[in-house]
All heavy atoms as an XYZ file, in Angstrom:
698
protein
N      20.061     13.051     -4.939
C      18.636     12.843     -4.594
C      18.349     13.780     -3.354
O      19.069     13.786     -2.374
C      18.335     11.397     -4.251
C      16.935     11.268     -3.846
S      16.618      9.663     -2.997
C      16.095      8.610     -4.306
N      17.269     14.457     -3.467
C      16.823     15.331     -2.417
C      16.075     14.602     -1.350
O      15.268     13.724     -1.672
C      15.918     16.432     -3.000
C      15.599     17.466     -1.974
C      14.877     18.637     -2.630
N      14.339     19.421     -1.590
C      13.393     20.325     -1.707
N      12.919     20.541     -2.906
N      12.975     20.989     -0.688
N      16.330     14.835     -0.141
C      15.722     14.158      1.014
C      14.513     14.958      1.568
O      14.643     16.092      1.743
C      16.717     13.881      2.048
C      16.180     13.042      3.180
C      17.296     12.588      4.050
N      16.713     11.696      5.015
C      17.121     11.608      6.287
N      18.154     12.272      6.648
N      16.464     10.784      7.113
N      13.403     14.296      1.707
C      12.214     14.937      2.290
C      12.498     15.222      3.734
O      13.005     14.377      4.482
C      10.992     14.074      2.129
N      12.097     16.431      4.208
C      12.352     16.818      5.595
C      11.068     16.755      6.425
O      11.186     16.823      7.627
C      12.926     18.197      5.693
O      12.054     19.112      4.994
C      14.333     18.318      5.020
N       9.916     16.570      5.734
C       8.673     16.513      6.548
C       8.443     15.087      6.983
O       8.507     14.107      6.205
C       7.448     16.920      5.549
O       7.767     18.250      5.075
C       6.191     16.962      6.391
N       8.261     14.956      8.301
C       7.995     13.622      8.855
C       6.580     13.197      8.649
O       5.660     14.021      8.452
C       8.371     13.588     10.328
O       7.452     14.326     11.066
N       6.356     11.886      8.798
C       4.996     11.361      8.680
C       4.167     11.935      9.843
O       3.029     12.275      9.597
C       5.072      9.824      8.789
C       3.682      9.110      8.767
C       3.005      9.409      7.432
C       3.920      7.639      8.849
N       4.758     12.158     10.937
C       3.965     12.711     12.070
C       3.544     14.120     11.752
O       2.350     14.516     12.031
C       4.831     12.667     13.324
C       4.129     13.234     14.558
C       4.838     13.050     15.870
N       4.597     11.592     16.180
C       5.562     10.754     16.528
N       6.796     11.162     16.584
N       5.308      9.528     16.848
N       4.316     14.830     11.073
C       3.961     16.197     10.713
C       2.828     16.207      9.667
O       1.926     16.989      9.735
C       5.191     16.993     10.133
C       6.198     17.378     11.180
C       7.384     18.001     10.478
O       7.972     17.316      9.576
O       7.809     19.100     10.954
N       2.929     15.247      8.749
C       1.859     15.173      7.655
C       0.545     14.763      8.317
O      -0.496     15.314      8.004
C       2.248     14.107      6.655
C       3.411     14.520      5.692
C       3.859     13.341      4.850
C       3.084     15.714      4.866
N       0.543     13.839      9.242
C      -0.625     13.354      9.855
C      -1.269     14.410     10.849
O      -2.462     14.379     11.012
C      -0.332     12.030     10.588
C      -0.079     10.793      9.714
C       0.256      9.586     10.604
C      -1.222     10.583      8.806
N      -0.439     15.292     11.312
C      -0.921     16.241     12.274
C      -1.899     17.233     11.554
O      -2.717     17.938     12.168
C       0.199     17.046     12.967
O       0.856     17.866     11.990
N      -1.822     17.314     10.257
C      -2.665     18.237      9.445
C      -3.995     17.624      9.224
O      -4.906     18.306      8.725
C      -2.027     18.578      8.086
C      -0.792     19.479      8.288
O      -0.665     20.130      9.303
O       0.060     19.438      7.346
N      -4.232     16.398      9.479
C      -5.502     15.704      9.252
C      -6.408     15.879     10.558
O      -5.934     15.536     11.607
C      -5.263     14.194      8.979
C      -4.380     14.008      7.717
C      -6.599     13.478      8.839
C      -4.022     12.619      7.445
N      -7.588     16.388     10.227
C      -8.491     16.529     11.410
C      -9.094     15.185     11.918
O      -9.088     14.305     11.158
C      -9.704     17.464     11.001
O     -10.486     16.759     10.046
C      -9.192     18.809     10.459
N      -9.565     15.169     13.123
C     -10.178     13.898     13.624
C     -11.407     13.464     12.770
O     -11.594     12.361     12.507
C     -10.619     14.336     15.072
C      -9.718     15.394     15.462
C      -9.398     16.162     14.158
N     -12.126     14.487     12.207
C     -13.274     14.132     11.335
C     -12.761     13.513     10.090
O     -13.401     12.533      9.601
C     -14.106     15.376     11.065
N     -11.687     14.015      9.501
C     -11.141     13.378      8.277
C     -10.591     12.022      8.541
O     -10.759     11.099      7.654
C     -10.030     14.331      7.730
C     -10.497     15.598      7.203
C      -9.371     16.609      6.886
O      -8.366     16.616      7.587
O      -9.541     17.429      5.914
N      -9.938     11.808      9.688
C      -9.540     10.430     10.089
C     -10.634      9.480     10.139
O     -10.555      8.355      9.727
C      -8.823     10.590     11.395
C      -7.279     10.653     11.196
C      -6.506     10.414     12.476
N      -5.317     11.025     12.211
C      -4.578     11.754     12.969
N      -5.000     11.967     14.222
N      -3.508     12.401     12.637
N     -11.762      9.957     10.833
C     -12.887      9.124     11.012
C     -13.546      8.764      9.686
O     -13.913      7.584      9.467
C     -13.904      9.772     11.919
N     -13.599      9.756      8.780
C     -14.157      9.491      7.484
C     -13.296      8.452      6.655
O     -13.877      7.498      6.095
C     -14.261     10.778      6.692
C     -14.744     10.570      5.291
C     -14.838     11.834      4.467
O     -14.819     13.007      5.106
O     -14.971     11.872      3.278
N     -12.036      8.587      6.683
C     -11.149      7.671      6.034
C     -11.233      6.249      6.602
O     -11.293      5.279      5.846
C      -9.699      8.165      6.073
N     -11.312      6.178      7.936
C     -11.462      4.883      8.596
C     -12.692      4.196      8.154
O     -12.746      3.003      7.784
C     -11.332      5.111     10.110
C     -11.461      3.828     10.848
C     -11.228      4.129     12.359
N     -11.309      2.842     13.096
C     -12.428      2.332     13.641
N     -13.535      2.950     13.536
N     -12.318      1.211     14.329
N     -13.801      4.909      8.161
C     -15.133      4.361      7.731
C     -15.117      3.955      6.231
O     -15.648      2.852      5.939
C     -16.249      5.346      8.011
C     -16.667      5.515      9.462
C     -17.672      6.668      9.601
C     -17.221      4.215      9.990
N     -14.477      4.701      5.444
C     -14.426      4.361      3.991
C     -13.662      3.076      3.769
O     -14.112      2.243      2.945
C     -13.715      5.562      3.226
O     -14.591      6.643      3.150
N     -12.571      2.931      4.492
C     -11.796      1.674      4.369
C     -12.498      0.529      4.974
O     -12.478     -0.626      4.435
C     -10.377      1.861      4.872
C      -9.488      2.547      3.963
C      -9.151      3.899      4.123
C      -8.972      1.917      2.806
C      -8.336      4.613      3.254
C      -8.161      2.604      1.933
C      -7.880      3.900      2.101
N     -13.253      0.749      6.052
C     -14.038     -0.388      6.659
C     -15.085     -0.839      5.675
O     -15.348     -2.057      5.536
C     -14.603      0.077      7.982
C     -13.612      0.259      9.040
S     -14.279      0.947     10.590
C     -15.363     -0.369     11.126
N     -15.786      0.079      5.006
C     -16.792     -0.293      4.033
C     -16.178     -1.021      2.841
O     -16.705     -2.078      2.424
C     -17.532      1.006      3.518
C     -18.336      1.527      4.688
C     -18.424      0.603      2.360
C     -19.000      2.923      4.376
N     -15.005     -0.528      2.341
C     -14.419     -1.193      1.184
C     -13.931     -2.608      1.591
O     -14.044     -3.558      0.877
C     -13.328     -0.408      0.591
O     -12.253     -0.274      1.456
N     -13.493     -2.750      2.777
C     -13.018     -4.079      3.294
C     -14.182     -5.031      3.473
O     -14.076     -6.229      3.127
C     -12.280     -3.952      4.635
C     -10.887     -3.301      4.497
O     -10.287     -3.285      3.382
N     -10.307     -2.834      5.596
N     -15.295     -4.458      3.928
C     -16.485     -5.347      4.098
C     -16.993     -5.794      2.659
O     -17.362     -6.974      2.554
C     -17.596     -4.531      4.777
C     -18.892     -5.231      4.969
C     -18.849     -6.317      5.961
N     -20.187     -6.834      6.095
C     -20.475     -8.105      6.428
N     -19.496     -8.944      6.777
N     -21.664     -8.499      6.582
N     -16.994     -4.837      1.767
C     -17.446     -5.242      0.428
C     -16.496     -6.322     -0.217
O     -16.949     -7.286     -0.785
C     -17.462     -3.956     -0.489
C     -17.894     -4.156     -1.905
C     -19.243     -4.848     -2.010
C     -17.922     -2.807     -2.644
N     -15.212     -6.085     -0.022
C     -14.226     -7.055     -0.513
C     -14.486     -8.455      0.154
O     -14.493     -9.453     -0.522
C     -12.813     -6.600     -0.244
C     -11.766     -7.615     -0.701
O     -11.701     -7.808     -1.933
O     -11.036     -8.080      0.124
N     -14.744     -8.443      1.463
C     -14.971     -9.698      2.162
C     -16.210    -10.408      1.616
O     -16.223    -11.660      1.348
C     -15.185     -9.403      3.649
C     -15.651    -10.638      4.415
C     -14.803    -11.653      4.782
C     -17.034    -10.717      4.804
C     -15.279    -12.754      5.526
C     -17.538    -11.794      5.449
C     -16.665    -12.800      5.821
N     -17.309     -9.630      1.433
C     -18.519    -10.250      0.861
C     -18.406    -10.771     -0.542
O     -18.958    -11.788     -0.874
C     -19.676     -9.278      1.002
C     -20.169     -8.942      2.430
C     -21.161     -7.742      2.382
C     -20.720    -10.088      3.151
N     -17.593    -10.042     -1.328
C     -17.317    -10.528     -2.642
C     -16.550    -11.849     -2.701
O     -16.885    -12.763     -3.395
C     -16.559     -9.480     -3.505
C     -17.396     -8.281     -3.899
S     -16.406     -6.962     -4.608
C     -15.678     -7.820     -6.054
N     -15.537    -11.880     -1.812
C     -14.747    -13.117     -1.747
C     -15.578    -14.294     -1.222
O     -15.472    -15.403     -1.689
C     -13.513    -12.910     -0.861
C     -12.407    -12.168     -1.597
C     -11.108    -12.058     -0.833
N     -11.273    -11.109      0.291
C     -11.146    -11.442      1.584
N     -10.937    -12.617      1.938
N     -11.296    -10.513      2.521
N     -16.462    -13.987     -0.291
C     -17.349    -15.010      0.350
C     -18.242    -15.639     -0.727
O     -18.446    -16.801     -0.682
C     -18.176    -14.349      1.443
C     -18.917    -15.346      2.321
C     -19.594    -14.604      3.475
O     -20.335    -13.653      3.220
N     -19.405    -15.084      4.710
N     -18.710    -14.783     -1.658
C     -19.547    -15.304     -2.771
C     -18.778    -15.717     -3.968
O     -19.327    -16.192     -4.904
C     -20.554    -14.207     -3.180
C     -21.724    -14.051     -2.231
C     -22.836    -13.331     -2.919
C     -24.117    -13.453     -2.076
N     -25.327    -13.367     -2.903
N     -17.480    -15.543     -3.955
C     -16.584    -15.918     -5.044
C     -16.799    -14.987     -6.235
O     -16.683    -15.523     -7.434
N     -17.090    -13.762     -6.009
C     -17.372    -12.866     -7.095
C     -16.195    -11.965     -7.533
O     -15.405    -11.493     -6.682
C     -18.514    -11.813     -6.670
C     -19.831    -12.413     -6.458
C     -20.798    -11.284     -5.890
C     -20.447    -12.952     -7.745
N     -15.990    -11.831     -8.842
C     -14.967    -10.910     -9.305
C     -15.633     -9.541     -9.430
O     -16.852     -9.392     -9.304
C     -14.522    -11.365    -10.689
O     -15.581    -11.210    -11.640
N     -14.884     -8.522     -9.634
C     -15.385     -7.142     -9.835
C     -16.359     -7.149    -11.010
O     -17.408     -6.569    -10.946
C     -14.255     -6.183    -10.111
C     -13.392     -5.903     -8.890
C     -12.286     -4.939     -9.273
C     -11.040     -5.310     -8.706
N      -9.914     -4.495     -9.118
N     -15.961     -7.831    -12.073
C     -16.876     -7.908    -13.253
C     -18.189     -8.550    -12.931
O     -19.267     -8.102    -13.398
C     -16.158     -8.536    -14.427
C     -17.075     -8.633    -15.675
C     -16.360     -8.914    -16.933
C     -17.125     -8.977    -18.139
N     -18.511     -8.439    -18.131
N     -18.093     -9.700    -12.266
C     -19.354    -10.400    -11.880
C     -20.277     -9.608    -11.027
O     -21.481     -9.559    -11.250
C     -18.990    -11.699    -11.230
C     -18.398    -12.725    -12.107
C     -17.820    -13.944    -11.365
O     -17.198    -13.761    -10.270
N     -17.927    -15.071    -11.919
N     -19.697     -8.910    -10.039
C     -20.552     -8.071     -9.211
C     -21.178     -6.872     -9.987
O     -22.280     -6.579     -9.927
C     -19.671     -7.505     -8.033
C     -20.473     -6.546     -7.139
C     -21.770     -7.139     -6.521
C     -19.598     -5.941     -6.039
N     -20.262     -6.285    -10.824
C     -20.710     -5.150    -11.646
C     -21.919     -5.588    -12.574
O     -22.865     -4.917    -12.657
C     -19.574     -4.627    -12.541
N     -21.735     -6.720    -13.205
C     -22.834     -7.280    -14.060
C     -24.062     -7.537    -13.293
O     -25.191     -7.207    -13.712
C     -22.397     -8.490    -14.817
C     -21.348     -8.323    -15.869
O     -21.150     -7.102    -16.303
O     -20.678     -9.256    -16.305
N     -23.961     -8.051    -12.139
C     -25.118     -8.435    -11.263
C     -25.917     -7.233    -10.810
O     -27.113     -7.318    -10.645
C     -24.705     -9.276    -10.108
N     -25.204     -6.116    -10.590
C     -25.938     -4.959     -9.979
C     -26.062     -3.822    -11.064
O     -26.458     -2.669    -10.650
C     -25.260     -4.453     -8.711
C     -23.852     -4.011     -8.906
C     -25.402     -5.552     -7.625
C     -23.191     -3.398     -7.702
N     -25.611     -4.032    -12.247
C     -25.797     -3.044    -13.300
C     -24.782     -1.883    -13.220
O     -25.103     -0.734    -13.498
N     -23.590     -2.144    -12.800
C     -22.519     -1.131    -12.732
C     -21.413     -1.557    -13.580
O     -21.338     -2.641    -14.116
C     -22.021     -0.987    -11.246
C     -23.087     -0.687    -10.306
C     -23.565      0.759    -10.406
C     -24.561      1.177     -9.384
N     -25.132      2.464     -9.547
N     -20.451     -0.593    -13.810
C     -19.222     -0.976    -14.486
C     -18.177     -1.450    -13.565
O     -18.132     -1.046    -12.429
C     -18.729      0.309    -15.199
C     -19.601      0.771    -16.401
C     -19.234      2.119    -16.839
N     -19.488      2.996    -15.719
C     -18.885      4.185    -15.496
N     -17.958      4.618    -16.244
N     -19.223      4.898    -14.475
N     -17.269     -2.322    -14.090
C     -16.233     -2.896    -13.158
C     -15.298     -1.719    -12.651
O     -14.829     -1.835    -11.494
C     -15.441     -3.801    -14.093
C     -16.428     -4.309    -15.104
C     -17.336     -3.080    -15.347
N     -15.138     -0.696    -13.406
C     -14.346      0.454    -12.882
C     -14.973      1.109    -11.646
O     -14.257      1.585    -10.814
C     -14.076      1.498    -14.007
O     -15.369      2.023    -14.460
N     -16.243      1.068    -11.576
C     -16.989      1.651    -10.402
C     -16.722      0.741     -9.206
O     -16.438      1.238     -8.138
C     -18.475      1.846    -10.661
C     -19.143      2.555     -9.507
C     -20.462      3.143     -9.860
O     -20.904      2.966    -11.059
O     -21.076      3.744     -9.013
N     -16.768     -0.579     -9.426
C     -16.447     -1.519     -8.330
C     -15.052     -1.271     -7.818
O     -14.724     -1.316     -6.628
C     -16.668     -2.983     -8.719
C     -18.071     -3.152     -9.358
C     -16.460     -3.948     -7.555
C     -19.257     -2.756     -8.487
N     -14.041     -1.065     -8.757
C     -12.709     -0.780     -8.363
C     -12.646      0.472     -7.501
O     -11.886      0.420     -6.547
C     -11.875     -0.661     -9.678
O     -11.873     -1.837    -10.413
C     -10.449     -0.238     -9.377
N     -13.372      1.510     -7.882
C     -13.407      2.698     -7.082
C     -13.892      2.404     -5.687
O     -13.401      2.878     -4.662
C     -14.248      3.738     -7.700
C     -13.435      4.911     -8.237
C     -14.278      6.073     -8.801
N     -15.636      5.878     -9.289
C     -15.935      5.443    -10.473
N     -15.021      5.297    -11.380
N     -17.180      5.327    -10.815
N     -14.979      1.561     -5.637
C     -15.558      1.251     -4.306
C     -14.529      0.567     -3.419
O     -14.465      0.763     -2.193
C     -16.780      0.392     -4.474
C     -17.985      0.995     -5.105
C     -18.112      2.358     -5.460
C     -19.164      0.385     -5.534
N     -19.369      2.575     -5.981
C     -20.038      1.388     -6.035
C     -19.604     -0.892     -5.413
C     -21.302      1.057     -6.482
C     -20.901     -1.231     -5.842
C     -21.710     -0.206     -6.460
N     -13.776     -0.360     -4.095
C     -12.804     -1.173     -3.303
C     -11.550     -0.384     -2.924
O     -10.767     -0.857     -2.073
C     -12.471     -2.448     -4.130
C     -13.581     -3.396     -4.276
C     -13.196     -4.541     -5.245
C     -14.064     -4.026     -2.929
N     -11.447      0.831     -3.497
C     -10.132      1.580     -3.195
C     -10.153      2.202     -1.851
O      -9.137      2.589     -1.299
C     -10.048      2.735     -4.244
O     -10.996      3.760     -3.958
N     -11.320      2.225     -1.241
C     -11.404      2.889      0.096
C     -11.535      4.432      0.034
O     -11.553      5.037      1.116
N     -11.654      4.952     -1.083
C     -11.720      6.391     -1.275
C     -13.093      6.834     -1.784
O     -13.303      8.055     -2.106
C     -10.603      6.953     -2.137
C      -9.244      6.635     -1.566
C      -8.062      7.115     -2.390
O      -8.316      7.798     -3.401
O      -6.972      6.675     -2.050
N     -14.023      5.942     -1.975
C     -15.320      6.279     -2.601
C     -16.324      6.764     -1.471
O     -16.290      6.213     -0.400
C     -15.914      5.027     -3.234
C     -17.226      5.340     -3.893
N     -17.353      6.096     -5.148
C     -18.486      5.038     -3.592
C     -18.612      6.112     -5.434
N     -19.323      5.482     -4.568
N     -17.106      7.751     -1.791
C     -18.113      8.310     -0.856
C     -19.426      7.646     -1.190
O     -20.144      8.058     -2.075
C     -18.126      9.771     -0.984
C     -18.950     10.422      0.089
O     -19.369      9.734      1.079
N     -19.225     11.752      0.033
N     -19.732      6.602     -0.430
C     -20.976      5.842     -0.733
C     -22.188      6.594     -0.311
O     -22.222      7.271      0.682
C     -20.963      4.494      0.055
C     -20.043      3.465     -0.486
C     -18.691      3.393     -0.074
C     -20.399      2.584     -1.399
C     -17.846      2.423     -0.527
C     -19.606      1.661     -1.946
C     -18.264      1.563     -1.502
N     -23.279      6.457     -1.094
C     -24.535      7.041     -0.712
C     -25.303      6.007      0.089
O     -24.984      4.729      0.018
C     -25.353      7.383     -1.971
O     -25.761      6.182     -2.699
C     -24.648      8.398     -2.861
N     -26.261      6.447      0.843
C     -27.097      5.521      1.634
C     -27.810      4.563      0.610
O     -27.965      3.400      0.850
C     -28.171      6.308      2.406
C     -27.528      7.219      3.347
C     -29.161      5.375      3.055
C     -26.918      6.579      4.549
N     -28.263      5.064     -0.467
C     -28.872      4.251     -1.525
C     -28.028      3.122     -2.021
O     -28.477      1.963     -2.139
C     -29.307      5.143     -2.672
O     -29.895      4.359     -3.785
N     -26.750      3.424     -2.235
C     -25.859      2.380     -2.733
C     -25.597      1.295     -1.619
O     -25.545      0.102     -1.938
C     -24.521      2.973     -3.203
O     -24.753      3.925     -4.284
C     -23.529      1.949     -3.687
N     -25.389      1.773     -0.444
C     -25.163      0.919      0.704
C     -26.383     -0.005      0.903
O     -26.215     -1.234      1.142
C     -24.818      1.684      1.966
C     -23.482      2.400      1.999
C     -23.379      3.259      3.158
C     -22.352      1.398      1.916
N     -27.592      0.560      0.753
C     -28.848     -0.237      0.908
C     -28.919     -1.330     -0.243
O     -29.243     -2.422     -0.017
C     -30.098      0.688      0.890
N     -28.581     -0.878     -1.430
C     -28.604     -1.794     -2.545
C     -27.645     -2.990     -2.380
O     -27.985     -4.104     -2.619
C     -28.308     -1.031     -3.893
C     -28.309     -1.890     -5.144
S     -26.740     -2.569     -5.583
C     -25.770     -1.084     -5.806
N     -26.422     -2.650     -1.941
C     -25.483     -3.639     -1.734
C     -25.850     -4.647     -0.613
O     -25.639     -5.800     -0.665
C     -24.072     -3.064     -1.452
C     -23.336     -2.410     -2.658
C     -22.190     -1.565     -2.226
C     -23.010     -3.399     -3.649
N     -26.409     -4.071      0.483
C     -26.877     -4.899      1.630
C     -27.939     -5.838      1.090
O     -27.960     -6.987      1.473
C     -27.385     -4.035      2.693
O     -26.377     -3.232      3.330
N     -28.862     -5.345      0.310
C     -29.956     -6.168     -0.195
C     -29.375     -7.215     -1.214
O     -29.757     -8.460     -1.099
C     -31.004     -5.364     -0.985
N     -28.375     -6.872     -2.014
C     -27.824     -7.821     -2.924
C     -27.088     -8.976     -2.120
O     -27.327    -10.165     -2.458
C     -26.805     -7.204     -3.886
C     -26.113     -8.197     -4.713
C     -26.720     -8.780     -5.760
C     -24.818     -8.569     -4.370
C     -26.080     -9.733     -6.599
C     -24.175     -9.560     -5.208
C     -24.824    -10.084     -6.244
O     -24.185    -11.046     -7.005
N     -26.278     -8.665     -1.174
C     -25.577     -9.611     -0.408
C     -26.400    -10.300      0.693
O     -25.999    -11.361      1.222
C     -24.303     -8.998      0.213
C     -23.228     -8.778     -0.821
C     -22.884     -7.526     -1.257
C     -22.476     -9.823     -1.395
C     -21.904     -7.184     -2.133
C     -21.477     -9.615     -2.269
C     -21.198     -8.270     -2.689
N     -27.543     -9.728      1.064
C     -28.357    -10.313      2.042
C     -27.689    -10.127      3.469
O     -28.101    -10.889      4.358
N     -26.829     -9.181      3.548
C     -26.071     -8.939      4.811
C     -25.805     -7.437      4.893
O     -25.645     -6.816      3.805
C     -24.808     -9.625      4.860
C     -24.845    -11.161      4.844
C     -23.552    -11.829      4.962
O     -22.684    -11.382      5.768
N     -23.258    -12.826      4.079
N     -25.759     -6.868      6.006
C     -25.432     -5.438      6.165
C     -24.004     -5.171      5.657
O     -23.122     -5.953      5.831
C     -25.614     -5.157      7.623
C     -25.463     -6.398      8.349
C     -25.898     -7.443      7.372
N     -23.829     -4.016      5.095
C     -22.523     -3.476      4.689
C     -21.965     -2.715      5.869
O     -20.791     -2.800      6.204
C     -22.622     -2.586      3.451
C     -23.159     -3.324      2.248
C     -21.225     -1.964      3.121
C     -22.309     -4.496      1.822
N     -22.815     -1.960      6.561
C     -22.431     -1.201      7.717
C     -23.459     -1.444      8.837
O     -24.613     -1.853      8.554
C     -22.276      0.294      7.483
C     -23.618      0.934      7.062
C     -21.147      0.599      6.443
C     -23.551      2.423      6.994
N     -23.081     -1.178     10.067
C     -23.959     -1.373     11.161
C     -23.983      0.033     11.921
O     -22.924      0.550     12.321
C     -23.498     -2.410     12.077
O     -24.303     -2.488     13.250
N     -25.107      0.597     12.198
C     -25.294      1.785     12.953
C     -25.778      1.414     14.359
O     -26.770      0.775     14.518
C     -26.246      2.741     12.248
C     -26.386      4.070     13.089
C     -25.795      3.066     10.916
N     -25.010      1.855     15.351
C     -25.403      1.516     16.724
C     -25.713      2.714     17.548
O     -25.317      3.829     17.354
C     -24.179      0.797     17.474
C     -23.827     -0.507     16.677
C     -22.534     -1.074     17.202
O     -22.023     -0.621     18.182
N     -22.147     -2.166     16.564
């Protein structure tokens, strides 16, 4: 078996601060969405049906790698009656 010689530190050094910030925000949004779904007792399918989306799209949202639009965030905030993100 071949051993990888690139360290995690080396891999992470290639990520810009902007990319790190973007990834952090994406995961914060997906975590918030997961929290709100659990709070309401909703499955991915139930949320998808309620907002007219496919369950596969909800799965993408929860992956932490989806690039949300302002429109989608506003729709989700209205649906849950709580903000998805907060701008200060």
